[in-house]
Steps between C-alpha positions, in 0.01 A plus 500: 500500500482679158281394229801379300618269770159344528484456131842322496411292784180369335685430176587145391838493330552203266835416336495301168825363394538387145745219411716564178575136481145459365325339792616141415421532127817664368663182376184422277269787479144458369326770274188635684315528177598187335588260784800385293858511622684809398785442256584861376794696635526705712241333714438785741560866454436808700138538361430145587596536856321836529184347359528205754542741796209719375276178471602395860422848625158493330421150638599608844268806491202278403594252774530766765183674387303179551662452834407845608849640492503780240831589351542875524823544284794317374877548566777309305844448654745358250854416551787472238389340169137515589514879457376493130202285599394742768533785255296309236216432752511870598472601133191268456343659814561857371361406156200326669565185314588287804233241604514604853251782612671668798753780456880415500626788732852398556782335321822443700800376308817398692842413342382566138703342235690708242219596242705434186500133590123491452511694172731264323370223281527145625704248305249218403780239493607590857134476616459158329822375665389614841162345465645167379728509815214564732284233320775239514648299787675795662176704479276212635748479801476870554114502488480202730715659768400873437134447535 
């Protein structure tokens, strides 16, 4: 056996899968700083999702360290519309502004969306209409059966 094989065999691989539906709070999100229900639009953007993922990574690092399973490095795998979130987390890691401590060594993006879609502005009226739909009867049915 080579040293690399022994190293890989002694590694503990962990997969953290984030939920873009908001972990059961997307229909009535609460501000972490105020504790009040958020009313502004858009409710979540790329930075919001990236910060949530960074926080999750940081919390998992702390938990793993306490349990004796040190995280050696991070890798992010993003599909489709999550690509900008992964890139934002990578940017924070490079700038050393991310709350997690271990290096982000790999970012894998599959089926990236067309970039111009993410550069265009969002129509606030369209966002409000979508939010009202998801907060109404149709949305409540969706959340009930989707989660």
